[in-house]
N, C-alpha and C positions, 0 to 999 in steps of 0.2 A: 737503493742507492748507488750512485757515481761515484767511481772512488777512479780520483786524479793523481797518481805517483810519481815525484822525481825522482832521480838519483834509485840507486838500486837498494832494494829493501829485503831481499833473501835473506842478508847476515842480520836482520833484526827478530826473525822464526825463530827464538828460542824458547825453552820451557822450565821452567821453577824459578824465574827471577822476578824480584820483588826490588821494595824500596831501599835503600841504605840506613843504619843505626848505627853510627861508625860511638866508640867509647873515645871518651875524654880526659885527660887530669880534672879535678873540681876549676881549677881557677884558666882554663882555657883559653886562649887570646885569638882572634883571628885577624887579620888586617884591615883597619875600618877602612883603604881605601878602597874601593872596589872596581872592578875593570869591567866593563859592557860586553855582556856575552853578543847580545841582541839587542837590538835597537830600531828604531824607526825606517832603516834603511832595507829591514828585514820583515818589521811587523807590519800588518796593513791595521791593526786596530789593536788596543791596550794590552796586553796579556793580563790572563783572569789569576790563571791555576798553572804551577809548576808541578810535575812528577819525573823523577830523577829514577832510573832501575840500578841495581845492582852491578851491571856493566858499563855504567854510563852512559847508556841509550837517555836523552831529555826528551820528554812530552809537554807541551805545554797548549793550552786552549787558548781562544783571545773572545771575551763576551761578546764584543760587539761584532763580532766575525762570523765566517762560517769555513773556519779553519783549524785544524792538529797540524799543529809543528812536530815535527820529529828530526832530532840531531844525534848520529848513529855514532856512541863514544867518541865526543869531543871533535866531533867533523863539525866542518867551518858553515858549508851549508848545509840547511835544513832540508827534509824531506817534509813533502808537506801534501797534505792529505783533504782534500776538498769535498765534501759530502752532502745529497741532497740533504734539506729540510732540517741542518742542523743550524738554527737559529741563536742565537747569544749563549752558547753554552756555558754551565759556570765551572765547572770540575770535570774529574778525570781521573780514573785509577789504572792504573795496568797489573794485571794478576799474574803475567806473566805475556815476553813481546810477540804473542800470537793472538792473545785478548788484551781488548783494550774494554773499559766502558768507559761509555760518555753521559754526560747529561742531555737529555733532550725532553726535561719537563717543558720549558717554554715553546715547545715545538709540537710535541705530539705526546706529552706525558709521561713517558717515561726513562726509562735509564736502557741504553742499550749495549749488548755485549758484540763488539765487532771482531768477526775474526779474519786479523789481517791473510792468511797465507788463503785463505778460500774464496776472499773480498766478498762477506757476505756479513751480515749482521740479523740479529736478533733481541726482539727486548723481553728485557729479564724481571724487569720492577714497573708498574703503574706509581705514577706520582701525579699527584695535583698541579706540581708546580716545580719550577728548578730546584735542580739540588746542590746548594753552594756547598757542600764538599762529599765527597763520595770517600770508601773504607771499605775492605772486604779482611775478615781477621781471618784468623788462625781454621777457625771452624769453617770457613765458607756461607759465611754470611756478609751480606753486601749490605750497607749504612748511607745513607742521605738525609744530610742536613736542609732539612724545608724552608728556610730562613720567612718566608712567607705565610706559613703555616706555626713556625714558633716551635717547630718539633724536630725529633730527630725521629725517622723508623728505618727498622730492617726488614729483610726476608733473606733466608737461606736457598742458599743457589743451586741447590739438589732436590729443591720443591719446584715441582710446574708450575705450580700457582704462583700468578703476577702481584699478588697481595700484600702487603707489607704488614709489619706489626709496630706499635707506636712504642719505644723504648727511652724517650723523654722528653720533658713538652706536655701540656696539657692545650687547650685550644682557643689560649688567647695568651697574648703577652702580660708575663708578670715576673716578679723579682722574687717570686717564694723558691723555695729549694727544688718543690716537685715545675717550676716553669723554667722559660725563655724568652728572650726575646731580639729576633731576630737573629737565630744563629747561623756560623757559618762555618769553617775549618773546622774536622773531628779529627779522631785518632783512638783506635782500639788497641792496649796491649796485652802480652801472651795471657796474661791475667784476666783479659775479657773486660778490663776497666774501659771506659768510655769518657772519654774527654772532649769537651765541647765551647770550641769559641764563641761566647755570649756575647755577642756583640753590645747589644746596646743594652744589656747588664753590665759593662764594662767588667765582663769576670771569667775566667775559665773553671769550667763546672765541670768537676768526674764522679761517674754515676758507676756504680760497681752491678756487674753483673746481673739481671732483674730486679733491679731499685728503680723508683721512680722520681725517688727524692736523691738529689745530690749532694756534694761538698763542693763548696768554692775552694779549689788550689792555689787560687792565683787571683787578686784584686781585693778591693777595698773590704767587700764584704764578707774574707775569709777571717774566722776562728783567730786568728792570728795573722793580722796586715801585713802581708806579704808585698806586692808593691802596684801601685796604684794603674790600672790602665786606662784608655779611655779608646772604645769600639776595637776589640780584640777580631782580627779574622781569621787567623791562623793559628796553627798549633801543631807542635810535632814534640815525640820523643825520642832520645838515644840511646843508644844500649846501655846506659847507665840509670835509666830513666828520669833524667832532666828534662825540662820543658823547654821549649820554645817556641816563643810566645810574639805573633807576628801583631804588633801594637799601632792600629792604622793612622789614627790621629792622632798620635806624638810622631809617628811615621819613626819605629824603630824597631828592633829586635831584643828582647828580653830572653834571657836565658836564667832558670832557677829550680830549686826542689827546697822544698821542705818549708824553711821560714828565709831560705836566703834566695833573693832573687837581684839582679843587675843590670845592665843596659849590654848587650854586646855588641849593636852594630846601628848607626844612624841617631847615637850620643849628643847630638848638639845639636841640629835644628831641619825643619827641611828646606831642602833645595834639590838644583837638576846636577849638584857635583857628585862625584861619584862616590864620596865618603858620607853623604846626605839621600833620604827616599822621604820620597814623596806617592803618600796613600799609598802604602804597598799592602799586596793582596797574601799572599802566601811563600812559604820559603821550601825548599828541600834542601838533603844532604848530596852528593857525588860520595864514591867510595874512598877516596882520600880525605872527607872529612869537612871538604869545600864545601859553603853554603851561597847555595842559590834565588835571589830574591826574586819573585814579579811585582813590579814595580808599575804600578797601574799610569799614573800621572805622570809620568818621568816615562812612560811610554818605551820601557827595555827591560830586560831580564840583566841584573846586577849580579856577579861572579864575588867573594869575597874569600879567602884562601886564607887555610889554616895554618 
């Protein structure tokens, strides 16, 4: 593996940091006019997956490039890591800021853990294709969303085996409760409930631990129709259990819980203005509750302030 580092990286080598789950009031509002955090002047390819740690270091992969971009605590200029055999990465997860988990499914059918301090990497899970979402739960299980296989798999990271087990989906696309159709983003809460952006079923599914049949928590196939989605690709939860859904085809961000959902960003129409989105992929919070969106077609990361 070849690493090329620009700027000083020692300050990101810390332990015990993870993503942000802020708490908001039920009717929280974000400024609908975003600002461009990064665009074509820096990004060599459309952004795909963004991850923000609790000290506001921002990690981004570009699916059409071979780059991981790192911004250290609101820095203007990113640290750019270039690696051999990193082809079309789809997702990233930062367990702490010395260990980065990166999808390498399209290049060598693995998920790799990179140890930045040692400048080394190791395969931790075998996969048949790209992981369109990665997540590590509180029990140190690594999850991968296999869009091409219509499944989500997981593997305990304390086990030396590289073989995962299936935790959601069957061997073909379907809309039944045990099936998925091109899943993308995933999230696992502290109760080990797995949330899946089930893209071409136009819904978000929730699978309880050990259960292969999921419940639709957002989308037109839920028991109580909560919100109509079109190609959701990202899902996350805040500290109070509110869902945040990246609704790709509608180019918007939806927030909700139970049977109350509403659009919070990109609520008018698609476009290249900073109050609109163009095929967004996923989102992440910083530790102030601001929302960052990787907006693929506009080739930029947009920041919406809380």
